[in-house]
C-alpha positions in Angstrom: 11.0 -32.5 -39.5 14.8 -32.6 -39.3 16.6 -29.5 -38.0 18.1 -27.2 -40.7 21.3 -27.1 -38.7 22.0 -30.8 -39.4 24.1 -31.9 -42.3 22.3 -34.0 -44.9 23.2 -37.7 -45.0 23.8 -37.4 -48.8 26.3 -35.0 -50.2 26.5 -33.9 -53.8 28.5 -31.2 -55.5 26.0 -28.4 -55.5 25.6 -26.4 -58.7 24.1 -23.5 -56.8 25.5 -22.2 -53.5 22.6 -22.2 -51.1 24.7 -21.5 -48.0 23.7 -17.8 -48.0 20.0 -18.8 -47.6 20.7 -21.4 -45.0 23.1 -19.3 -42.9 21.1 -16.1 -43.0 17.8 -17.8 -42.1 19.5 -19.8 -39.4 20.3 -16.4 -37.9 16.7 -15.4 -38.2 15.6 -18.5 -36.4 18.0 -17.8 -33.6 16.9 -14.2 -33.3 13.2 -15.3 -33.1 14.3 -17.9 -30.6 15.2 -15.1 -28.2 11.5 -14.8 -27.5 9.8 -18.0 -28.9 10.5 -21.2 -27.1 10.2 -24.4 -29.2 7.8 -24.3 -32.2 10.7 -25.0 -34.6 8.4 -26.5 -37.2 6.2 -23.4 -37.3 9.3 -21.2 -37.8 10.6 -23.5 -40.5 7.3 -23.5 -42.4 7.0 -19.7 -42.1 10.5 -19.3 -43.6 9.6 -21.8 -46.3 6.5 -19.7 -47.2 8.6 -16.5 -47.4 11.1 -18.2 -49.7 8.3 -19.6 -51.9 6.6 -16.2 -51.9 3.4 -17.7 -50.5 0.8 -16.7 -47.9 0.3 -18.5 -44.6 -2.7 -19.4 -42.4 -1.7 -20.0 -38.8 -4.3 -22.0 -36.9 -4.0 -22.7 -33.1 -5.8 -22.1 -29.8 -5.3 -18.7 -28.1 -1.9 -18.2 -26.4 0.4 -20.4 -28.6 2.3 -17.4 -29.9 0.7 -17.1 -33.4 0.5 -13.3 -33.4 3.8 -12.6 -31.7 5.7 -15.0 -34.0 4.3 -13.1 -37.0 5.5 -9.8 -35.5 8.9 -11.2 -34.7 9.3 -12.5 -38.3 8.6 -9.1 -39.6 11.0 -7.5 -37.1 13.9 -9.6 -38.3 13.5 -8.1 -41.7 14.0 -4.6 -43.0 10.5 -4.5 -44.4 7.2 -2.8 -43.7 4.7 -4.4 -41.2 1.0 -3.9 -40.8 -1.5 -5.6 -38.5 -5.2 -5.7 -39.2 -7.6 -7.0 -36.5 -10.6 -8.6 -38.3 -13.9 -7.9 -36.7 -17.6 -8.5 -37.8 -18.0 -4.8 -38.7 -14.8 -4.5 -40.8 -15.5 -3.2 -44.3 -13.3 -3.8 -47.5 -12.4 -0.1 -47.5 -10.9 -0.5 -44.0 -8.3 -2.8 -45.6 -7.9 -1.5 -49.1 -8.3 2.2 -48.5 -10.9 4.6 -49.8 -11.5 7.7 -52.0 -11.6 10.9 -50.0 -12.8 14.2 -51.5 -10.0 16.8 -51.5 -11.6 20.3 -51.2 -8.4 22.1 -52.4 -8.2 20.0 -55.6 -11.9 19.6 -56.0 -11.3 16.0 -56.7 -11.3 12.6 -55.0 -7.9 11.4 -53.7 -7.1 7.8 -52.9 -5.9 7.1 -49.4 -4.2 3.7 -49.1 -5.3 1.2 -46.4 -3.1 -0.9 -44.1 -2.8 -3.7 -46.7 -0.1 -1.5 -48.4 2.8 -3.0 -46.6 5.2 -5.9 -46.9 4.3 -8.3 -44.2 0.6 -8.2 -43.3 -0.7 -9.8 -40.1 -4.4 -10.6 -40.3 -5.6 -11.5 -36.8 -8.6 -13.8 -36.6 -9.3 -13.8 -40.3 -12.6 -15.7 -39.9 -14.1 -12.9 -37.8 -14.8 -10.6 -40.7 -17.7 -11.1 -43.1 -17.4 -12.7 -46.5 -17.3 -9.4 -48.5 -14.2 -8.3 -46.5 -12.6 -11.7 -46.8 -13.1 -11.6 -50.5 -11.5 -8.2 -50.8 -8.4 -9.5 -49.0 -8.1 -12.6 -51.1 -8.2 -10.7 -54.3 -5.2 -8.7 -53.2 -3.4 -11.9 -52.0 -3.9 -13.5 -55.4 -3.3 -10.5 -57.7 -0.9 -8.5 -55.5 -2.6 -5.4 -56.7 -6.0 -3.7 -56.3 -8.1 -1.6 -58.6 -9.9 1.5 -57.2 -12.1 3.6 -59.4 -10.3 2.3 -62.5 -6.8 2.9 -61.2 -4.5 0.0 -60.4 -2.2 0.0 -57.4 0.5 -2.6 -57.1 1.6 -4.0 -53.7 5.1 -3.2 -52.6 7.2 -6.4 -52.8 7.8 -8.6 -50.9 4.2 -9.1 -50.1 3.3 -11.8 -47.5 0.0 -12.3 -45.7 0.1 -14.1 -42.4 -3.4 -14.8 -41.2 -4.4 -16.4 -37.9 -7.6 -18.2 -36.8 -8.8 -20.1 -33.8 -10.0 -23.7 -34.5 -12.3 -24.0 -31.5 -14.3 -20.7 -31.3 -16.8 -20.8 -34.2 -19.6 -18.7 -32.8 -19.8 -15.3 -34.5 -17.2 -16.3 -37.2 -17.4 -16.6 -40.9 -15.8 -19.9 -42.1 -13.4 -19.5 -45.0 -14.6 -21.2 -48.1 -12.4 -23.9 -49.7 -11.8 -21.7 -52.7 -10.3 -19.0 -50.4 -8.3 -21.4 -48.3 -6.7 -22.5 -51.5 -5.1 -19.1 -51.8 -2.8 -19.9 -48.9 0.4 -21.7 -49.7 0.3 -23.3 -46.3 -1.9 -23.8 -43.3 0.3 -24.3 -40.2 -1.4 -26.0 -37.3 0.3 -24.9 -34.0 0.2 -27.3 -31.0 0.7 -26.7 -27.3 4.3 -26.7 -26.2 5.9 -29.8 -24.6 6.5 -29.8 -20.9 10.2 -28.8 -21.1 9.3 -25.9 -23.4 6.4 -24.9 -21.1 8.9 -24.7 -18.1 11.3 -22.6 -20.2 8.5 -20.2 -21.2 7.4 -19.7 -17.5 11.1 -19.3 -16.4 11.8 -16.7 -19.1 8.7 -14.7 -18.1 9.6 -14.9 -14.4 13.2 -13.6 -15.0 12.3 -11.0 -17.7 13.4 -7.6 -16.7 11.5 -5.7 -19.4 7.9 -5.9 -20.5 8.8 -5.4 -24.1 9.5 -8.9 -25.4 10.4 -7.6 -28.9 13.1 -5.2 -27.8 15.9 -7.8 -28.1 15.0 -8.8 -31.7 16.8 -6.9 -34.5 16.5 -6.7 -38.3 18.8 -9.1 -40.1 17.5 -9.5 -43.7 17.0 -6.7 -46.3 14.5 -6.6 -49.1 17.2 -7.2 -51.6 18.3 -10.4 -49.8 14.7 -11.7 -49.7 14.5 -11.1 -53.5 17.8 -12.8 -54.0 16.8 -15.8 -51.8 13.5 -16.2 -53.7 15.4 -16.1 -57.0 17.8 -18.9 -55.7 14.8 -21.0 -54.7 13.4 -20.8 -58.2 16.6 -22.4 -59.5 16.5 -25.4 -57.1 16.9 -28.6 -59.2 13.9 -30.9 -59.4 14.4 -34.2 -61.2 11.6 -35.6 -63.5 11.0 -38.5 -61.1 10.5 -36.1 -58.2 7.9 -34.1 -60.3 6.2 -37.4 -61.1 6.2 -38.2 -57.3 4.4 -34.8 -56.6 1.9 -35.5 -59.3 1.1 -39.0 -58.0 0.6 -37.7 -54.4 -1.8 -35.0 -55.6 -3.7 -37.3 -58.0 -4.1 -39.8 -55.2 -6.0 -37.3 -53.2 -8.6 -37.1 -56.0 -9.0 -40.8 -56.2 -9.1 -41.5 -52.4 -12.5 -42.8 -51.2 -12.0 -41.2 -47.8 -11.9 -37.7 -49.4 -14.9 -35.8 -50.6 -12.7 -33.2 -52.4 -9.1 -33.8 -53.6 -6.4 -31.3 -54.3 -6.2 -29.2 -57.4 -3.3 -28.5 -59.8 -2.6 -25.4 -57.8 -1.8 -27.7 -54.9 0.8 -29.5 -57.1 2.5 -26.2 -57.9 2.4 -25.3 -54.2 3.9 -28.6 -53.2 6.7 -28.1 -55.8 7.5 -24.5 -54.6 7.3 -25.4 -50.9 9.6 -28.4 -51.3 12.1 -26.3 -53.3 12.1 -23.6 -50.6 12.6 -26.3 -47.9 15.6 -27.7 -49.8 17.1 -24.2 -50.0 16.5 -23.7 -46.3 18.5 -26.8 -45.6 21.3 -25.5 -47.9 20.6 -27.8 -50.9 20.1 -27.0 -54.5 18.0 -30.1 -55.2 14.7 -31.5 -53.9 14.4 -34.9 -52.2 11.3 -37.0 -51.5 11.8 -36.2 -47.8 11.3 -32.5 -48.6 7.9 -33.3 -50.2 6.9 -35.4 -47.2 7.9 -32.7 -44.8 5.7 -30.0 -46.4 2.9 -32.3 -47.6 0.4 -31.8 -44.8 0.9 -28.0 -44.5 0.4 -27.7 -48.2 -2.4 -30.2 -48.8 -4.3 -30.4 -45.5 -6.5 -27.3 -46.1 -7.0 -28.2 -49.7 -8.8 -31.5 -49.2 -12.2 -32.3 -47.6 -12.8 -35.5 -45.7 -15.9 -37.4 -46.7 -18.6 -36.5 -44.0 -19.3 -40.1 -43.0 -15.5 -40.7 -42.5 -15.1 -37.5 -40.6 -17.8 -38.7 -38.2 -15.7 -41.8 -37.6 -12.8 -39.6 -36.5 -10.7 -39.9 -39.6 -8.8 -36.7 -40.3 -7.2 -35.1 -43.4 -3.8 -35.5 -41.7 -4.2 -39.2 -41.4 -5.4 -39.6 -45.0 -2.5 -37.6 -46.4 -0.1 -39.6 -44.3 -1.5 -42.8 -45.8 -1.3 -41.4 -49.3 2.3 -40.4 -48.8 3.2 -43.9 -47.5 1.3 -45.6 -50.4 3.1 -43.8 -53.2 6.4 -45.4 -54.2 9.4 -43.2 -53.4 11.5 -42.4 -56.5 15.0 -43.9 -56.6 
């Protein structure tokens, strides 16, 4: 994906000034870059999800900076942060909170759980049983919970960043497709390139303090996040671009290589993510390239490869790439 610092090849008179979004989030990227080496695409997709007000699933092997990146993103913002380590014995009340009897009042009092924050890091989401996962996904979808007939709304912004390990499946509880669909994006994190690996080792060798997060400072306020999200909703999407999104998603349902195609929720997610990416690049209009850039992160976890094709080594990423290339680009 092209770097957000590059100027676009096409220039139009923008109806909406997106420079505040572009400039401020470029600062956020630089701030996180004090600790994280490379992984530009992961950072861009995280920022896109924040702008689109959607949750993220980070998938990668241990040690590729999933957890620390989520912590750093939260630290660059003046918002609350909560981390929940999922384990097989975790109960829904450990996340949502519970009713506790108050002797003085002779009544039950609700004590909120760690889910009541702005940015929630769920470490190893597939380690907890289905009942606990379901409780989390209800909050993600509704952004509120109901305890003993009383409804408690989440404090906004509310963003869940969940991590999972793609190789260790023993003792885990695989997320059902219906729950995966709640995530706006699934970001797959690869190993760093050789030059980045050298830089990581060099930084660690010369680091004078053990606290890697100490040099990262808050840059974005809650009010700015709300303002940026409001700007994203105003990004222009031409009718032919909307038709392009629809064609891509419908093609996933008609593809013989896929057992399950993407739902209308995927169409909406693709629209919102492409609008957020356009704003991140400083534009007030969506291009087909924006849709291509976010297509796999948005659609990859929403489709299922036919079992016989999966055995042949065909992946969802390859199929989505073929679909994108087969649909005519609007002019």
